[in-house]
C-alpha positions in Angstrom: -26.2 5.2 3.1 -26.6 2.8 0.2 -24.0 0.1 -0.1 -25.3 -1.7 -3.2 -23.9 -0.9 -6.6 -26.3 0.5 -9.3 -27.3 -1.6 -12.2 -24.8 0.2 -14.4 -22.0 -0.5 -11.8 -22.9 -4.1 -11.6 -22.8 -4.4 -15.4 -19.4 -2.7 -15.4 -18.1 -5.1 -12.6 -19.4 -8.1 -14.6 -17.6 -6.8 -17.8 -14.3 -6.5 -15.9 -14.8 -10.0 -14.4 -15.5 -11.4 -17.9 -12.3 -9.9 -19.2 -10.3 -11.3 -16.3 -11.9 -14.8 -16.7 -10.9 -14.8 -20.4 -7.4 -13.4 -20.1 -5.9 -14.3 -16.7 -4.5 -17.7 -17.5 -2.7 -20.2 -15.2 0.4 -19.5 -17.2 0.2 -15.8 -16.5 -0.3 -16.4 -12.8 2.7 -18.6 -12.7 4.7 -15.9 -14.5 3.6 -13.3 -11.9 4.7 -15.6 -9.0 8.1 -16.1 -10.5 8.8 -12.5 -11.7 8.1 -10.6 -8.4 8.7 -7.0 -9.2 11.7 -7.5 -11.5 9.7 -6.2 -14.4 6.8 -7.6 -16.3 7.1 -10.8 -18.1 5.7 -11.1 -21.7 2.4 -12.5 -20.6 1.8 -9.7 -18.0 2.9 -7.1 -20.5 0.4 -8.5 -23.0 -2.4 -8.4 -20.4 -1.7 -4.8 -19.4 -1.6 -3.7 -23.0 -4.9 -5.4 -23.7 -6.3 -3.2 -20.9 -4.9 -0.2 -22.7 -6.4 -1.2 -26.0 -9.8 -1.4 -24.5 -9.4 2.2 -23.2 -9.2 1.1 -19.6 -5.9 2.9 -18.9 -7.7 6.1 -19.2 -10.8 4.9 -17.4 -11.3 8.0 -15.1 -9.4 10.4 -17.3 -11.5 13.3 -18.8 -12.5 12.7 -22.4 -10.6 15.7 -23.6 -7.4 13.9 -22.5 -8.3 10.7 -24.4 -10.0 9.0 -21.4 -13.4 7.5 -20.9 -14.6 9.9 -18.2 -15.8 7.1 -15.9 -16.4 7.7 -12.2 -13.9 7.1 -9.4 -16.3 4.4 -8.2 -15.9 2.7 -11.6 -12.2 3.0 -11.2 -12.4 1.5 -7.7 -14.4 -1.5 -9.0 -11.9 -2.0 -11.7 -8.9 -2.0 -9.3 -10.8 -4.2 -6.8 -11.6 -6.8 -9.5 -8.0 -6.9 -10.9 -6.4 -7.0 -7.5 -8.9 -9.5 -6.1 -8.1 -11.9 -9.0 -4.3 -11.5 -8.7 -4.1 -9.9 -12.1 -1.4 -7.4 -13.3 -2.2 -3.9 -12.1 -2.1 -0.6 -13.9 1.2 1.2 -13.4 1.4 4.2 -11.1 2.2 6.2 -14.3 -1.4 5.9 -15.2 -3.1 6.0 -11.8 -0.9 8.6 -10.0 1.4 10.6 -12.3 -1.1 11.2 -15.2 -3.9 12.6 -13.0 -1.4 15.0 -11.4 -0.2 16.2 -14.7 -3.8 16.8 -15.8 -4.3 19.1 -12.8 -1.0 21.0 -12.7 0.7 20.8 -16.1 0.5 23.4 -18.8 -1.5 22.7 -21.9 1.7 22.0 -23.8 2.9 19.6 -21.1 -0.5 17.7 -21.1 -0.3 17.4 -25.0 3.3 16.1 -24.7 3.0 13.6 -21.9 -0.5 12.3 -21.6 -0.7 10.8 -25.1 2.7 9.1 -24.5 1.5 7.7 -21.2 -1.7 6.4 -22.8 0.3 4.8 -25.6 2.6 3.1 -23.1 5.6 4.9 -24.5 6.7 6.2 -21.1 6.6 4.7 -17.7 7.4 6.6 -14.5 9.1 5.6 -11.2 8.4 7.9 -8.3 11.5 9.7 -6.9 10.5 11.1 -3.5 12.5 9.6 -0.6 16.1 10.2 0.1 18.6 8.8 2.7 17.7 11.6 5.1 14.2 12.5 3.8 11.7 9.8 4.0 8.9 10.5 6.4 9.9 14.1 6.4 9.8 14.6 2.6 10.3 18.3 2.9 13.9 17.6 4.2 15.0 16.4 0.7 18.3 17.7 -0.6 18.4 16.7 -4.2 19.1 20.0 -5.9 18.1 21.3 -9.3 19.7 24.6 -10.6 18.6 26.4 -13.7 21.4 26.9 -16.3 20.0 28.7 -19.3 17.3 26.4 -20.7 18.3 23.3 -18.8 18.0 22.1 -15.2 21.1 20.6 -13.7 20.2 18.0 -11.0 22.5 16.5 -8.3 21.5 14.2 -5.5 20.3 10.8 -4.5 17.0 9.1 -4.2 16.2 6.0 -2.1 13.5 3.3 -2.3 13.0 4.3 -5.9 10.9 1.2 -6.8 10.8 0.3 -10.5 13.5 2.7 -11.4 15.3 -0.2 -13.0 12.5 -0.7 -15.6 11.0 2.8 -15.9 11.7 5.1 -18.8 11.3 8.3 -16.7 11.4 9.4 -13.1 8.8 11.7 -11.4 11.3 13.5 -9.3 10.9 15.8 -6.3 13.9 18.3 -6.3 14.8 21.4 -4.4 14.9 24.5 -6.6 14.5 27.2 -3.9 17.2 26.5 -1.3 16.5 29.7 0.7 12.7 29.2 0.9 11.0 27.4 3.8 11.6 23.7 3.3 8.0 22.9 2.3 8.0 25.8 -0.2 11.3 25.1 -2.0 10.5 21.9 -3.8 9.5 21.4 -7.4 8.4 18.4 -9.5 10.4 17.4 -12.5 10.5 14.7 -15.2 13.9 13.0 -15.6 14.6 10.4 -18.4 16.2 7.4 -16.9 18.7 7.2 -19.9 19.9 10.8 -19.3 23.7 11.0 -18.7 24.5 11.0 -15.0 21.7 8.8 -13.9 22.8 5.6 -12.1 20.4 3.0 -10.5 21.6 0.5 -7.9 19.3 -2.4 -6.8 18.3 -3.0 -3.2 16.5 -6.1 -2.2 14.2 -6.0 0.8 12.7 -8.6 3.2 9.9 -9.9 1.0 12.4 -10.6 -1.8 11.2 -7.6 -3.7 13.5 -5.1 -5.5 13.7 -1.4 -4.9 16.5 1.0 -5.8 18.9 3.8 -4.9 19.3 6.3 -7.7 22.2 8.7 -8.1 22.0 11.9 -10.1 25.3 13.5 -11.1 25.0 16.7 -13.1 21.9 15.4 -14.9 20.5 17.9 -17.4 16.9 18.1 -18.4 15.0 20.7 -20.5 13.5 23.7 -18.7 9.9 22.7 -19.5 10.4 19.3 -17.8 9.5 21.1 -14.6 5.8 20.3 -14.1 3.5 22.8 -12.4 4.5 25.9 -10.4 8.0 26.2 -9.2 8.3 25.7 -5.4 5.0 23.9 -5.1 6.4 20.4 -5.5 5.7 19.2 -2.0 2.0 19.7 -2.5 2.1 18.1 -5.9 3.8 15.1 -4.5 1.0 14.9 -1.8 -1.6 15.2 -4.6 0.0 12.2 -6.5 0.2 10.2 -3.3 -3.5 10.8 -2.7 -4.3 9.3 -6.1 -1.8 6.4 -5.4 -3.5 5.6 -2.1 -6.8 4.9 -4.0 -5.0 1.7 -5.2 -2.9 1.1 -2.0 -6.1 1.4 0.0 -7.7 -1.5 -1.8 -8.3 -4.5 0.4 -8.8 -6.9 -2.6 -5.4 -8.6 -2.3 -5.8 -9.2 1.4 -9.4 -10.4 0.9 -8.2 -12.9 -1.8 -5.7 -14.4 0.6 -8.3 -14.4 3.4 -10.7 -16.4 1.2 -8.0 -18.9 0.4 -7.3 -19.3 4.1 -11.0 -19.9 4.7 -11.0 -22.6 2.1 -8.1 -24.3 3.8 -9.7 -24.1 7.2 -12.8 -25.8 5.8 -10.6 -28.8 4.8 -7.9 -29.2 7.4 -7.9 -31.1 10.7 -5.7 -31.0 13.7 -5.5 -34.2 15.8 -8.7 -35.3 14.2 -10.6 -32.1 14.9 -11.6 -30.0 11.9 -10.2 -26.5 12.1 -13.5 -25.0 11.2 -15.0 -26.4 14.4 -12.5 -24.8 16.8 -14.0 -21.8 18.5 -10.9 -19.6 18.6 -10.4 -20.2 14.9 -13.9 -19.3 14.1 -13.7 -16.2 16.3 -10.5 -14.9 14.7 -11.8 -15.4 11.2 -15.1 -13.8 12.0 -13.4 -10.7 13.3 -11.2 -10.5 10.2 -14.3 -10.9 7.9 -15.9 -7.9 9.6 -12.6 -5.8 9.2 -12.3 -6.7 5.5 -15.8 -5.4 4.9 -15.0 -2.2 6.8 -11.9 -1.8 4.7 -14.0 -2.2 1.6 -16.3 0.6 2.8 -13.3 2.9 3.5 -12.1 2.4 -0.1 -15.5 3.1 -1.5 -15.8 6.3 0.6 -12.5 7.5 -0.9 -13.7 6.9 -4.4 -17.1 8.5 -3.6 -15.2 11.7 -2.3 -13.3 11.9 -5.5 -16.6 11.8 -7.5 -17.7 14.7 -5.4 -14.8 16.8 -6.7 -12.7 16.6 -3.5 -9.1 15.5 -3.0 -9.9 12.9 -0.3 -6.7 13.3 1.8 -8.2 12.1 5.1 -10.3 9.4 3.5 -7.4 7.9 1.5 -5.1 8.0 4.5 -7.8 6.2 6.6 -8.1 3.4 4.0 -4.4 3.1 3.6 -3.7 2.7 7.3 -6.6 0.3 7.9 -5.9 -1.9 4.9 -2.1 -2.1 5.4 -2.5 -3.1 9.0 -5.3 -5.5 8.2 -2.9 -7.3 5.9 -0.7 -7.9 8.9 -3.5 -9.2 11.0 -4.6 -11.6 8.3 -1.0 -12.9 7.9 -0.7 -13.2 11.7 -3.9 -15.1 12.0 -3.2 -17.4 9.1 0.3 -18.2 10.4 -1.1 -19.0 13.8 -4.0 -21.2 12.5 -1.8 -23.1 10.0 1.2 -23.4 12.3 4.5 -24.3 10.8 2.8 -25.0 7.4 1.9 -21.3 7.3 5.6 -20.4 7.4 6.6 -22.4 4.3 8.3 -20.4 1.5 6.6 -20.1 -1.9 9.4 -22.2 -3.3 8.3 -25.2 -1.1 6.0 -27.5 -3.1 4.0 -28.4 0.0 3.4 -24.7 1.0 -0.4 -24.0 1.4 -1.7 -21.2 -0.8 1.6 -21.4 -2.8 3.3 -19.9 0.2 1.6 -16.5 -0.3 0.6 -16.4 3.4 4.2 -16.3 4.4 4.9 -13.8 1.6 2.1 -11.6 2.9 3.6 -11.8 6.4 6.9 -10.4 5.0 5.2 -7.9 2.7 2.8 -6.4 5.2 5.4 -4.1 6.9 6.2 -2.7 3.5 2.5 -1.8 3.0 2.6 0.2 6.3 5.2 2.6 5.0 4.9 2.4 1.2 3.0 5.5 -0.1 3.6 7.3 3.2 4.2 5.9 6.7 1.1 5.1 8.7 2.3 7.4 11.5 2.2 10.3 9.0 -1.2 9.1 7.7 -2.6 9.3 11.2 -1.4 12.9 11.5 -3.1 13.7 8.2 -6.3 12.1 9.5 -6.1 14.1 12.7 -5.5 17.4 10.9 -7.5 17.1 7.7 -10.2 14.7 8.9 -10.8 16.0 12.5 -9.4 19.5 12.3 -6.9 19.0 15.1 -3.9 21.3 15.4 -0.4 20.2 14.3 0.8 20.3 18.0 
């Protein structure tokens, strides 16, 4: 197996790095630290729109849909460089919802939604989980009933991140109540300004915002159902596989690890440099190996996409390994830096701007965001190794 990029891929990586170097300003980084996920500030919005203006929103999209038709490896390089630099990332609307619409939507739906996504006119939140349907998504109860030419939707969604800033929701609903639970779900587009939609903020341990969303007799047009009726469970899985190409990137963790290495090179404890302590060197060496392994898993997922496959097992492997690696890096950093590693980002003396402590609080979220790691291990067992369900 060859691990090196081709000359064309190296040139593409350098082009992305050059853009980041020219546009990722200290002011933008400060804005990102302050905003969290409460919506993009003006500088972040400008940065993301500049990516769009260069055609990079549609980087892997087929040319017939206004994209550049670049490979999944090129997309992986792009995500890796952005995340590795701490730059604003492309929205899931572009990386998860749009590729799914390309595969399951009618020609009319593709013409309606893909240009609007590419023009940044619409932005989707993902409405999957419910109070009693998280890991077991097929247990969802939000109901959609066809009334003439409109769907009437009633129910509740939980952990609907970015619903407070999105224009639309990519919603999983039950349309076939008498069908087996995996067969009775459909995917639907719901405008967030539709009468009957209510969003309630929920703040979680890392200080990030997610939401509960309530739908009370919400009406949407009949053709807002995307794909085949009753196949929504599988469409949600498809969208999650695309999402995990980004979630499975180790670039953010690698960035924090490199900052930790830089600190270890400078700091001393009782007159002894941290870099000379055997246990510190051993912990960091093991993490360095794991980070390289995580990088290879991400590349394998992108390679599988380029072979025309939906890499369910590969993306789940990358997602599990990367999310748990983030926890190991945070644990090691907290132990090596001691109490200083526990300082909040608001503390002026906090090393690494307090991001190590932030990573410690965020890592559990990474383990269940985009599908819990327990479920991912089942997917790996069944689709990667051919093991039975029971």
